[in-house]
N, C-alpha and C positions, 0 to 999 in steps of 0.2 A: 886532852882535847877530844871533843866528841868525834865519832867516826861517821862521817857523812856517807861514805860508800856502804857501810853496814846498814845504816838506816834506809837507804834506797833499796838495797838488795833484799833485806830481811823483813822490812816493815812496809815501806811505801809500795814497792812493786807488787807484792801479793795482794795488798789492800785495794789498789786501783786497777789491777790486772792490765797494766800498760795502756790505759785509756786516757791518761792525762795529756792534753794537747800541748803542742809547742807554742810558746808565746814569744813575740818580739815587741819592742817599743817603737815609737815613731822614727827612731834613727836606725831601725833594723838591727838593733842589738838584741841578741837572743837572751832570754831571761830564764834563769833556773827557777826551780820551785821554792828554794829556800837559800838564804845566805848565812854564812857563819864566819868564824875567825879564820878559817882556811881560805877564804876568798879575799882577804885584805892583808896588806903588809904595811902598816902605817908607822911611819917615823913621825911622832907627834910634832917635834920641832920643825922638821923639814916639810911635812905635808899639811899640817893643821895649824899649830901654834894657837895663841890666844887671840880673841877678837881685838882688833886694833893693832896687831903686830904681824909682821911678815910671816907667812905669805898671805895673810888675810882671808884664808879659806873660811874661817868661822865668823867673818864680819869685818867691816872696815873701821868701826869705832869701838873703843873699849867697852862702852856701856850700852851700845846699840839702842834698842827701844826702851830700855829702862831709863835712859837719859832723855831721849826725845823720840816720840813716835815718828813714823814715816810721814812725809808730806802728802796730804790728800789733794792731788792736783788733777782735777777733772778737765778733760779735753773739751773745749767749748768754742762755739763760733758758728753762726749761720746768718743768712740774710744780709741786712744792712749793718753798718757799724752801730747804729742805734739798737738794733735787735740784740747784738752781741754784748753791748754795754749793759743792757738790761739783764741778760743771762748771767754775766759775770758777777754783777751785784747780787743777783739771786743766790748764786752758789756761795759767795762770800758770807752772805747773811745766814746760810744754812751750815756753816762750819768748814767750808773749803779753806785750805791753808796755803794754796799757791795757785796761780793762774796758768792756764795752758790754752793757747789760741790755735784754733783750726782755721785754715784759709780755704777759699773755694778754688776750683780748678783754674780759672783765668789768672788769679793771683799766683798760684803755684807755677804757672807757665810764663809769668811775666807779661800778661796782657791786661789792658785797662777794660773797664766795664763796657765801654762803647766800641770795643774791637769786634769785628765780624766773627772772630774766632771765639769770642766770649758768649755769643748769643745762646741763651737757653741754659747757661751754667752759672750765671751770676748769683752768688749767695746760696747755691744748692747744697754743697757738701762742706761748707765753712763760710766764714765771713769774707766779703769782698773788700779788698784794699787797693785802690787805684792811685792814691796820693797820700801825702802827709795829713791832709785834712781828715781822711778816713781814720787814720791811726789816732789822731787827736780825739775823735768822737768815741772810738772804742774805749779809751782810757779816761773819758770825762768823769771827773769827781772820783777817780781812783788814783790816789797818790803813789807815784812810782818809787818813792823812797820807803814805802810801807809794805810793798808786795814784791815777790819775785815772780817773774813771768817767763814761761817757756813758750817759744814760738816754733811750730812745726812748719818750717819753710826751708827749702834747700837751694834750688837753682838761683832764685833772686834773694838769697838770705842776706847778702851784703846791703841790699836796698832796704829791706825791712828792718834790719839792725840799725841802719842810718836813721830811719823814721823814728824808731824807738828812742834813739839818742836825742833827736831834735824835740820829740814830745817831752822828754825829761827836761831839756833846756827850757822849754816854754813853761813847765811847771816849777822851774827853779831848782831842779835836781840835776847836779852835774853828772857827767858820765861816770866819774869815779865812784859814785854811790849807787849806780844802777846795778840791780841784782837779777840774774836770770840766765836763760839759755836760748840760743838760737840753734836749730838743728844743723843746718849747713853741711850735712853729710852727703856730698855729691856722689861718692863712689857707690853707695847703696842705691842711688837713683839709677845709675847705669846697670847695676846688678838686678834690681827688682822693681822699683816703683816707676821708672821710665819718665821722669819729669826733669829734663835738662834743657838748657838754652844753648850751650856752646860745646865744643869738643872737650874731652876730659882734661887736657893740659891747661886750657884756659880757665876752667873752673877751679882747678887745683891752685893756679896762680892767685885767683881771687880769694880762696880760702887762706892761702899764705898771707895775703894782705890783712885779712881779718885777724888771723892769729897774731901777727906782729903788732898790729894796732891795739888789740885787746891786751896783749901782754904788757905793752907800754903804758896804756892809759885807762884801762878798765879792770881793776883788780878783782871785782866781784862778778864779772861777766864770764860765762862759759860760752865760748865762741863756736863750739861744735859739740853736738851730741851724736855720738857714733851709734848708728841705729841698726839693730838686728830685727826690730819689729817688722819692718816692711819686707825684709828678706823672708821672714817666717810667713807673713801673710801671703806672699807670692807662691807659697807651697813648699818651702824648705823644711827639712827636718830640724830637730833641736840641735843636732851636731853641726849641721850646715849653718844654722843661725849663729851658733857659737863660733865656729871657725871663720866664717866669712866676715863676721862683725869685728872680731879681734884682728884679723888680717887687715881690714880697713884701718883700724886704729893704729896699727904698727906703721902703715903707710903714711898717715898724717904725722906720726912721731918722726919718721925719717925725713919728711919734708921740712919740719921745723928745725931739725938739727942741720940739715943741708943748707938752710938759709940763715945760719949763724946764731940761732937761738940755743942757749944752754938748756938741756932737757929739763932741768929742774925749775927753769923759769916759766915754762908753759905747760908741762905735763900735769901738774896738780889741778888744772882747770879743764882737762879733757873729761867729758862725762859720756855715759852710755845710755842707750834706750833699748830695753829688751821686751820681748813678748813673753807672756806667761800663758801657756796653753793648757790643755785639759789632762795631759798625762802627768799626774801630780808629782811623783818622785823624780821623774826625768827632768822636770823643770827645776826642781830644787837642786839637783845634782849639776845641772847646767850653770846655774848662778854661782855655785860654789867653785866649780871648775874654772869659770871665767875669771874670778878673783885671783885664783892661784896662778893661772897662766899669765895674766897681765902682770902680776907682781914679779914673777920670775923673769919674764922677758924684759921688763923695764929695768930691772936691776942688772941682770947678767948680759943682756944683749945691747941695751941702749945706755948703760952706764949711769942710770939714775942713782943718786945718793940720798935724796930727800924721801923719806917714807911716803909722803903725800903724793909723790910722783908714781908710786907703786900701787896706790889705792884705786881700785876700780869702783867708782860710784855710779849708780845707775837708777834710772827711772824705769818703771814697768807699766805696761798696759795689758790688761787681759785680752784674750784673743778675739778678734773680729771674725776670723776664719771659722771658729767653732760655733758661732751664733747661727741659729737656724730660723728661717721664716716660719717653718712648721712649729706649732706649739711653742710660741715665743716665750711664755712664762718659764719654760724649762731653762731659758738662758740665764735667769736669775741664779739658779743653782750652779750652772756651769761657771758663771762669773765669780760666785763666792768661792768655789773650789780653786779656781785659777788665782784669785786674789790671795787666798791662804797660802798657796805655793810660793807666790812672790814674797810674802811676808816671812815665811819660814826660810826662804832663800836669801833673805837679808836685803831687800830693796830699800832705797832711800826715799823714793816717792812712788806714788801709785795712782793710776787711773783705772776705774772699773767701768766696763762698758754697760750701756743701758740695754734692757731686754728687748726693746723694740727696734734696735738699729738695723736688723736684717730686713725690716719693712721700710723704714724711712728715718729721717732725722729724729733723734730722741725727744720724746715729750718731757715736760717738766716732771710729771709723775715718775717716769722711768729714770730720769736723771737723779731724782731724790732717792729712789730705791737704791740706785748704784752707789751713791755717796753713803747712804745709811749702811750698806753692806760693809764698807770699810770701817765705819764707826763701830758697828757691832763686833767686827774682828778685833778692833783696837781696845774696846772697853768692856766687852763681855766674855770673851773666850779664854783669856789668860795666855794667848800666844805671845804676848809682848813681855811676859814676866821673866822669861829665861832666854839667854842668848844662845842661838843655834841649838835648839832642843833636839834636833835630829842628828847632830854631830856624834860620830861614834857608832851610828847604826851600821851594821854590817852591809846592808843593802845600799844605803845612801853613800857610804864611803866607796864601795865597789863601783857603783854607778858614776860617782864623781871621777874616779880614776879612769873609768872606761870612756867617759865623755872627753876627758883630756887627751887620752891616747888617740881617739878617733880624730879629734881636732888637729893634732899634730900631723896626722897623715895628710890632711888638706893643706896645712901650712907648707909642707915639703913640696907638694905638687905646685902650689901657687909660686913658691920661690923658684922652682925649676923653670917656670915660664917667664921669669923676670919681674915678678911682682903683680900686684892687683890690677894696675892699669892694663898691662899686657893680657892678663887673664880675662879682663872685660872685653878688650878689643878682639880677642880670638873667640869670644863667646863661651869660654869654658864654664864660668860660674853660672851663667844663664842656663846653659844646657843641664848642669847638675840639678838646679832647682826645678826646671821643667820636667825632668825625668822623675824626680821624687814626687812632684805634685800629681803627675799622671798616674803613678802607681798608687798613691793614696786615694785618689778619686775612683780608680778602678776597684779598689777593695771595698769602698762604700757602695758602689753600684752593684757589686756581686754579693754584698752582704757579709763578706769576710770581716769587715770592720763595722761594728754596730754603732749606730747613731740614733738615740731615742727620739721618736717622732718623725724620723726620716726614713729609715728602712726597718725599724721595729716599733711596735706600739704606736702605729699611726692612727690618725683621725681623718675622717673624710670631710670634704667640703669646708675647709678652714677659710676664714675671712680675715682681711687685714684689721689691725687694731691700732688705735691711738696714733694715727698718722698726722705728723706736723707738716702741713702743706706749705711749700714755698712756691709761689707763682712768679709771674713776671714783674710783680710790684717792686721787688728789690732791684731788679735790673733797670727798670724805668727810673727809679729814684736815683740810682747811682749814675746813670747816664746824664740825668739832669744836673746832678751835683757837679759832675766833671765839666759840663758845659759852662756853668756859672763860674767855676774855679778858673777856667782858661780865659774867661772874659775879664776877670779882676786881677790876675797875677801879672807880674812884670815880665813880659815876654823877652825883653832884652836880657835880663838876668838869667832867665831860663836857658836861652840860646847860648849865652856865654859859659854857663856852668856845664852844659852838655858838651860844648866844644873842648872845654878844659878836661873833662873826663875822657874824651876821645884821645887827647894828647897823652894823658897819663896811661891809658890802656896800651897805647902804641909804644910806650917806654917801659922800663922795668920799675918805675916809681910806685910806691904804695898808693893804692887807689881809694882808700877809705875816706880821706878828707874830701876828695873830689866828689864822691858819691854823696857824702853828707851835705856838701854845699848845694848840689843839685836838688836834693830833697828839701833843704831849707828854702829854696826858691820856688818850691811847689812844682818842680818837674814831676811828671807822672811816672808811675811804675814802668809802663811800657816805653815811654820815651827814654828812660834811663837804661832799661834792658836792651832797647834797640841799638844803643851806642855799642854795646858789647856784641850784638848780633852782626853789626856792620864790620867791626874790627876783627872778631874772632871767627865768624862764620858759624855754621851749624854742624851737626854730627848725626850720622845714621849708624845704628848698631848693626853688627853682622847678622846674617840670617841664622836663626837657631833651628837646626834640623836634627 
């Protein structure tokens, strides 16, 4: 074996005279100059295995991209339902292979377009959905038995899921044939994104209802996408994203088991949503470590016997945090590198961000470039020709092991606190992210961490580019649509269905059928959400200091 110490002492040190600076990655893991066989101790069967076999470090499917490319699922949605319907059709016509819907802030918080709290935000960062009528418009002439749809919605996820089910009914597509994912990861909302309606226990009960209902009636539906993306965007490191996301996942698994479900009946449809940031090798190692940890824990801790229960399937989105408003065309390069890391890390589907998103909602030109970035990776670069081409790299394997080691340190701390919900209630997870985010920003401001166009290679007097303007037109249209809907719907049926939902929420009965019936009768998003607000109350997080 080569002698690393001799090389450092006799060759490297005299050559550089001790001037080589210390380097760490985003997770504060100190990096050596070079890695070799002395840095890894790999048991191939235990630590790597073949793709499609336990522990799935090298990929979740035997043929990976040789059999089927990742799904190109661009995150889309703005303005009115008509605007978004048009954008979805545009993307499908340009080669997108799966739909992903972004909702505006009022929708994410369970408010209708005519709410005082919605003023100025309707259609601004996603599409507005105030009723079933809006969902019908979004999917007009898009057959739900021919597409899979991912919806990034959390606090009111049960309501949006119910709307999707009823749209399917109206198209003649039964819920058994609906394919897609609703995010519904409320734990990461408390940790990072801060969009909740009720206290944690109430939201977990609602997720339980979705889990049980989907397990019984919707075999193609993924009722939760456990999300590290927003944890990372809030300022977490790669290790924190890895650890907190998997900890959330284990919490949902425990909940399913505690409510009488066999782990192998529901675990195969748990999916994940990760961030792919700019530190190339760290991201690849994170994805590989995530698969191995999930497989091990599902098998050894939660008793899964079906290999599908041990498979960590995930969607990836390139980082929004790394996009800069300065020199926005640089973002095309950043996104391409992050997308490549996701592909080499083995993602199942991918969204690539648009270069102008740090300015405004993405233009059609920017969206097309983002999609073409994926298509060039898929069809021109050869990265899909070989499964896990970086497997066996001394550096990648060392970093994979190190990411796993650091994640387990967090697992032990969270477990000592009594689990994720308690760690949220005492503010531990939020404080960890805040501290990491502060240190990262401080390094940028002092120049210790270099960002091209921001603190090096700057340009003066930059101007905005390609801004897609969303004014109050969408808000006015949505308010008028709601007014007309309330005039023509059957108010007696609306009232009865909302009262039935109240009764169900006060009991321990599964609430999904009651929510679906309220949606069917065109009760609005806010009306349905308000039943929960009245029954469960609100929640305020602890002060983070």
